[in-house]
N, C-alpha and C positions, 0 to 999 in steps of 0.2 A: 372203171372195174369195181367190183364189189366183194365183199367179204361176204360168207355165211356168216351169220349170227343166230344165237340161240336167247328168245325172251327169258328174263330172269322171273316174270310172273307166271306166266302158263306151259312154259318150257317149248313152245312152236319155234319154229324155223324159220329164217327169212334171210333176204340178202340185201345189204345197204352198201352205199358206195363208199369206198375206200376212205375217202376224204371226210365222211363222217367220223371217224375214230378220235375218241376225245368228247364228242357232242352228246348231248341227250336225246334219246328217241323214242317214241311213243309206237307200242307194238300194236298193230292193225287190230289184230284178235281179239286181245282182253283191254287194249288200251293204256296197260302200265307204261309208266315212263320210266327209262332205266338209262343209265351212264354207259354210251359204247366204248367199253375198256374191252383191252386184251382178255380178260377173263370171260367176257360175252361172246366169243368168239370161240365156237365149240370146239373142243378136243376130239379127234378121231383118230381111232388105233388102225394102224396098217396092217391086215391080216393075209395079204398076199401080194405077191408081185408076178405079173406075168410079162415075158418078154422085156422086162425093164421099164417101157413106158404105160404101160397099164397095171393101175394097183386095184385091190379090193380094200375098201376102209369100212369101218364100223362107225356108223355116224351117232350110235348111242353108247359107245364105249365108256362114256364117263357120267352117262345118267342113271345108271341103274335100272334103264329100261331094258326089254328084249333087243338082243343083236337084230342090227339093221344093215347089212351090208350093200355097198353102193360100189359099183366100178368107175372108177377114175381114169381117165387117160391124162398123161402128162400134156398141158396144153405147149403147143409151139415144137414138140421135140418128135423126133423119129428116130428109132432103133433101126439098125441096117437088117432088112430081110430079103431075101430072095425067092420070088414067084411063091409068096407063102411059106416057104420052107426057111427053116432058120439058117443064117448065114455063120461064117466063123466067129463074128463077133458078138451075136445075140448073146449067149451064154455070159461073156464077160460082162454084157451090159446088164444082163439080167442079175449076176453074182454082184457086181457093184450096188446096184438099187437094193438087191435084198438085205446087203450088209449094212446098210446105211438108213432102212426103211422099215422093214418087218419087224413088227411089234412096238415100233415107236409112234409116237403121236406127233399128228401134223394137223395143220388148219388148210382151207381151201380159199383160192381168192378166184373169181370168175373174170372173165372179159366179154367182149360183146355177143359170143357165141357160147352158149352153157352146155350144149350136148351135141354128140357128133351124132352121123347117120347110124350107127350101132348101138344107141341108147347109152354109151359112156358119158359121165358129166366131163365135161373139158374144163380142168383147171390148174392155176400155179398151185404147186404142192410146197408147204412152207414147214419145215422142221420147227414145230411149236416151241419147244425149251430154248433153240438155239437162234429162231428168228431167220433162218436161212432158206433161200427158194431152192428146192432140189433141183427144178427145171434147170435154172443156171449151172448150177454144179454138175448135172449131168452132160451138159454141153461142154462146159468148159475143161471136163477132164478127158473129153472125148469118146465117150460112151454113146453117144447119138449126134445125128447132124440136126441142124433146124429144120423144121418142116415148113416147106414152102408154099404149103396152101392155106397157112395163115398170117399172111403179112400183112393183115389189118391190126393183128394183135397189138397191145402197147409196148410190149416188151421184145418185139421182133427186131427192131435195130440193137438193143442191148445182145440177145442171143446172136445175132449174124457177128458181133463184134467177139464175143465169146467163141464163137466156132471159129473164126479166123485165127484166133492166140491158139487155139487147139490144135489147129492146121500149121503153125508155123513152128509150134512146140514139138510135133511130131507125138501126140498123144492120142491113146486109144486107138479108135479107128484110123486115125491119120498118120500111127505109127508106120516108118519108113521100114522095111523088109520083113 
């Protein structure tokens, strides 16, 4: 798994393995050596939430540069939809995501596949200040199910456990009646 990072020297963006957090890295573009700290992980601002599992983030929110919106799909998460139309639960999932993400700072963590077939970035979305993964929270609260098409992702077993807990507790889409 990799974090998106921004070079302190030239400001270019790159991806480095999660295990390197705390190590010194060299930017391949400018050669600057910097410590890979949490500060090197770029804060992105959530501009929009679509159906709960797709976000639009501004990757330049804290650089002073021109806004650069990017679509991000929550990796390993699937909100309930019926034949392309929103089902009874998608609005609740969307509202839950909006309340917790809209206007907030996040950072992205990538896995083996970084983009879906529609050009969305696939990522684990972390709330920057809290250090909490939103993908986990979304599943745990029963607002989405685990996307079975991504069984190779690192967090798949954890996501399945969280979904089982939500089912047993009857939260969100798993509520009875």
